TORPAVO-876125 format. One record per residue: residue in three letters; chain; x, y, z of N, C-alpha, C, O in turn. Coordinates in steps of 0.05 Angstrom, whole numbers, plus 32768, in hexadecimal, padded with zeros to 4 digits. Layout:
N
+-----+---+------+------+------+-------+-------+-------+------+------+------+------+------+------+
!   r ! c ! n_px ! n_py ! n_pz ! ca_px ! ca_py ! ca_pz ! c_px ! c_py ! c_pz ! o_px ! o_py ! o_pz !
+-----+---+------+------+------+-------+-------+-------+------+------+------+------+------+------+
! Ala ! A !    X !    Y !    Z !     X !     Y !     Z !    X !    Y !    Z !    X !    Y !    Z !
...
+-----+---+------+------+------+-------+-------+-------+------+------+------+------+------+------+
END
This chain:
59
+-----+---+------+------+------+-------+-------+-------+------+------+------+------+------+------+
!   r ! c ! n_px ! n_py ! n_pz ! ca_px ! ca_py ! ca_pz ! c_px ! c_py ! c_pz ! o_px ! o_py ! o_pz !
+-----+---+------+------+------+-------+-------+-------+------+------+------+------+------+------+
! Met ! A ! 8867 ! 87C7 ! 86B1 !  8867 !  87E4 !  86B6 ! 8850 ! 87F0 ! 86A6 ! 884C ! 87E9 ! 868F !
! Ala ! A ! 8841 ! 8801 ! 86B3 !  882C !  8810 !  86A6 ! 8836 ! 882C ! 86A2 ! 8840 ! 8839 ! 86B4 !
! Ile ! A ! 8833 ! 8836 ! 868A !  883D !  8851 !  8683 ! 8826 ! 8861 ! 8678 ! 8819 ! 8859 ! 8664 !
! Ser ! A ! 8820 ! 8878 ! 8685 !  880B !  888A !  867B ! 8818 ! 88A1 ! 866C ! 8828 ! 88B0 ! 8678 !
! Leu ! A ! 8811 ! 88A5 ! 8653 !  881B !  88BB !  8643 ! 8804 ! 88CD ! 863B ! 87EE ! 88C3 ! 8638 !
! Pro ! A ! 8809 ! 88E7 ! 8637 !  87F4 !  88F8 !  862E ! 87EA ! 88F1 ! 8612 ! 87F8 ! 88E4 ! 8602 !
! Lys ! A ! 87D2 ! 88F9 ! 860C !  87C6 !  88F4 !  85F2 ! 87D8 ! 8900 ! 85DD ! 87E1 ! 8917 ! 85DF !
! Gly ! A ! 87DD ! 88F1 ! 85C8 !  87EE !  88FB !  85B2 ! 880B ! 88F3 ! 85B5 ! 881B ! 88F6 ! 85A2 !
! Ala ! A ! 8813 ! 88E9 ! 85CC !  882F !  88E0 !  85D0 ! 8833 ! 88C6 ! 85C0 ! 8821 ! 88B6 ! 85BD !
! His ! A ! 884C ! 88C2 ! 85B6 !  8852 !  88AB !  85A6 ! 8866 ! 8899 ! 85B4 ! 8878 ! 88A2 ! 85C2 !
! Gly ! A ! 8863 ! 887F ! 85AF !  8876 !  886B !  85B8 ! 8875 ! 8853 ! 85A6 ! 8863 ! 8851 ! 8596 !
! Leu ! A ! 8888 ! 8841 ! 85A9 !  8889 !  8829 !  8598 ! 8890 ! 8812 ! 85AA ! 88A3 ! 8812 ! 85B9 !
! Tyr ! A ! 8880 ! 87FC ! 85A9 !  8885 !  87E4 !  85B7 ! 8892 ! 87D0 ! 85A4 ! 8888 ! 87CB ! 858F !
! Val ! A ! 88A9 ! 87C5 ! 85AC !  88B8 !  87B2 !  859C ! 88B6 ! 8797 ! 85AB ! 88C6 ! 8791 ! 85BD !
! Pro ! A ! 88A2 ! 8786 ! 85A3 !  889D !  876D !  85B2 ! 88B5 ! 8759 ! 85B1 ! 88B9 ! 874A ! 85C5 !
! Glu ! A ! 88C4 ! 8759 ! 859C !  88DB !  8746 !  859A ! 88F0 ! 874B ! 85B0 ! 88FD ! 8739 ! 85B9 !
! Gln ! A ! 88F2 ! 8764 ! 85B8 !  8906 !  876C !  85CC ! 88F9 ! 8774 ! 85E7 ! 8907 ! 877D ! 85F9 !
! Glu ! A ! 88DE ! 8771 ! 85E8 !  88CF !  8779 !  8600 ! 88D8 ! 8795 ! 8609 ! 88DF ! 879A ! 8620 !
! Met ! A ! 88D6 ! 87A8 ! 85F6 !  88E0 !  87C3 !  85FB ! 88CC ! 87D8 ! 85F1 ! 88BE ! 87D4 ! 85DD !
! Ile ! A ! 88CA ! 87EE ! 8600 !  88BA !  8805 !  85F8 ! 88CC ! 881C ! 85F1 ! 88DD ! 8823 ! 8601 !
! Val ! A ! 88C9 ! 8827 ! 85D9 !  88DA !  883E !  85D1 ! 88C8 ! 8857 ! 85D3 ! 88B3 ! 8859 ! 85C7 !
! Leu ! A ! 88D2 ! 886A ! 85E3 !  88C4 !  8883 !  85E8 ! 88D5 ! 889A ! 85DD ! 88EC ! 8897 ! 85D9 !
! Pro ! A ! 88C8 ! 88B2 ! 85D9 !  88D7 !  88C8 !  85CE ! 88EF ! 88D0 ! 85E0 ! 88EF ! 88CC ! 85F8 !
! Arg ! A ! 8903 ! 88DB ! 85D3 !  891B !  88E5 !  85E1 ! 8914 ! 88FB ! 85F4 ! 8901 ! 890B ! 85EF !
! Asp ! A ! 8922 ! 88FD ! 860A !  891F !  8912 !  861F ! 8904 ! 8910 ! 862D ! 88FB ! 8924 ! 8639 !
! Leu ! A ! 88F7 ! 88FA ! 862C !  88DE !  88F6 !  863B ! 88E5 ! 88EF ! 8658 ! 88F7 ! 88DE ! 865D !
! Thr ! A ! 88D8 ! 88FC ! 866B !  88DD !  88F6 !  8687 ! 88C4 ! 88EA ! 8693 ! 88AE ! 88F5 ! 8692 !
! Leu ! A ! 88C8 ! 88D3 ! 869F !  88B2 !  88C4 !  86AC ! 88B4 ! 88C7 ! 86CA ! 88C9 ! 88C9 ! 86D6 !
! Lys ! A ! 889D ! 88C6 ! 86D7 !  889B !  88C8 !  86F5 ! 888D ! 88AF ! 86FE ! 8879 ! 88A7 ! 86F4 !
! Cys ! A ! 8899 ! 88A2 ! 8713 !  888D !  888A !  871F ! 8876 ! 8894 ! 8731 ! 887B ! 88A3 ! 8744 !
! Ile ! A ! 885D ! 888A ! 872C !  8847 !  8893 !  873C ! 883D ! 887C ! 874E ! 882A ! 8880 ! 875D !
! Gly ! A ! 8849 ! 8865 ! 874C !  8842 !  884F !  875D ! 8852 ! 8836 ! 8757 ! 885D ! 8833 ! 8741 !
! Ser ! A ! 8853 ! 8824 ! 876A !  8860 !  880A !  8766 ! 8854 ! 87F5 ! 8779 ! 8847 ! 87FC ! 878D !
! Ala ! A ! 8858 ! 87DC ! 8772 !  884E !  87C6 !  8782 ! 8861 ! 87AE ! 877E ! 886D ! 87AB ! 8769 !
! Ile ! A ! 8863 ! 879E ! 8793 !  8874 !  8786 !  8792 ! 8862 ! 876E ! 8797 ! 8851 ! 876D ! 87A9 !
! Phe ! A ! 8865 ! 875A ! 8785 !  8856 !  8741 !  8787 ! 886B ! 872B ! 878C ! 8879 ! 8724 ! 8779 !
! Pro ! A ! 886C ! 8720 ! 87A4 !  8880 !  870B !  87AA ! 8878 ! 86F0 ! 879E ! 8861 ! 86E9 ! 879B !
! Asp ! A ! 888D ! 86E1 ! 8798 !  8889 !  86C5 !  8790 ! 8878 ! 86C1 ! 8777 ! 8866 ! 86B0 ! 8778 !
! Val ! A ! 887C ! 86D0 ! 8762 !  886D !  86CE !  8749 ! 887C ! 86BA ! 8737 ! 8894 ! 86BC ! 8734 !
! Met ! A ! 886D ! 86A7 ! 872C !  8879 !  8693 !  871A ! 8879 ! 869E ! 86FD ! 8866 ! 869A ! 86EE !
! Ile ! A ! 888F ! 86AC ! 86F6 !  8891 !  86B8 !  86DB ! 88AA ! 86AE ! 86CC ! 88AC ! 86B2 ! 86B4 !
! Ala ! A ! 88BC ! 86A2 ! 86DA !  88D5 !  869B !  86CE ! 88D3 ! 867F ! 86C1 ! 88C5 ! 866E ! 86CB !
! Pro ! A ! 88E2 ! 867A ! 86AB !  88E1 !  8660 !  869E ! 88ED ! 8649 ! 86AF ! 88E8 ! 8632 ! 86A9 !
! Asp ! A ! 88FC ! 8650 ! 86C4 !  8908 !  863B !  86D4 ! 88F6 ! 8632 ! 86EB ! 88FE ! 8623 ! 86FD !
! Asp ! A ! 88DD ! 863B ! 86EB !  88C8 !  8633 !  86FF ! 88D0 ! 863B ! 871B ! 88C7 ! 862F ! 872F !
! Arg ! A ! 88E1 ! 8650 ! 871E !  88E7 !  865A !  8739 ! 88D8 ! 8675 ! 873D ! 88D7 ! 8685 ! 872A !
! Pro ! A ! 88CC ! 8679 ! 8754 !  88BD !  8691 !  8759 ! 88CF ! 86A9 ! 875A ! 88E6 ! 86A8 ! 8763 !
! Arg ! A ! 88C5 ! 86C0 ! 8751 !  88D4 !  86D9 !  8751 ! 88C3 ! 86EE ! 875E ! 88AA ! 86ED ! 875E !
! Asn ! A ! 88D0 ! 8702 ! 8769 !  88C1 !  871A !  8773 ! 88BD ! 872C ! 875B ! 88D0 ! 8733 ! 874D !
! Leu ! A ! 88A5 ! 8734 ! 8757 !  889E !  8745 !  8740 ! 8898 ! 8761 ! 874A ! 8887 ! 8764 ! 875C !
! Arg ! A ! 88A5 ! 8775 ! 873F !  88A0 !  8791 !  8747 ! 8895 ! 87A0 ! 872F ! 88A0 ! 87A0 ! 8719 !
! Ile ! A ! 887E ! 87AD ! 8734 !  886F !  87BB !  871F ! 8870 ! 87D9 ! 8725 ! 886D ! 87E1 ! 873B !
! Phe ! A ! 8875 ! 87E9 ! 870F !  8876 !  8806 !  8712 ! 8860 ! 8812 ! 8700 ! 885B ! 8808 ! 86EA !
! Ala ! A ! 8854 ! 8828 ! 870A !  8842 !  8838 !  86FA ! 8850 ! 8852 ! 86F4 ! 8859 ! 8860 ! 8707 !
! Met ! A ! 8852 ! 885A ! 86DB !  8861 !  8872 !  86D3 ! 884E ! 8884 ! 86C4 ! 883C ! 887C ! 86B6 !
! Glu ! A ! 8854 ! 889F ! 86C6 !  8846 !  88B2 !  86B5 ! 885A ! 88C7 ! 86AC ! 8870 ! 88CA ! 86B8 !
! Leu ! A ! 8853 ! 88D6 ! 8698 !  8864 !  88EB !  868D ! 8867 ! 8901 ! 86A2 ! 8853 ! 890A ! 86AD !
! Lys ! A ! 8880 ! 8908 ! 86A8 !  8885 !  891E !  86BB ! 8882 ! 8938 ! 86AD ! 888D ! 893D ! 8698 !
! Glu ! A ! 8872 ! 894A ! 86B9 !  886E !  8964 !  86AD ! 8881 ! 8979 ! 86B8 ! 8880 ! 8990 ! 86B0 !
+-----+---+------+------+------+-------+-------+-------+------+------+------+------+------+------+
END
């Protein structure tokens, strides 16, 4: 997921939990998405459909 935030906005990425922490009451808007079929990303070597979202701060 790609997230565009305005200059000065704060967030925290927690790699151990693969999580992004953003400020409370923040509203995001989906501005695009794409699906990539049969992507090899799983540890069981089975292909998965990967869906990607582009998000921005909703004004």
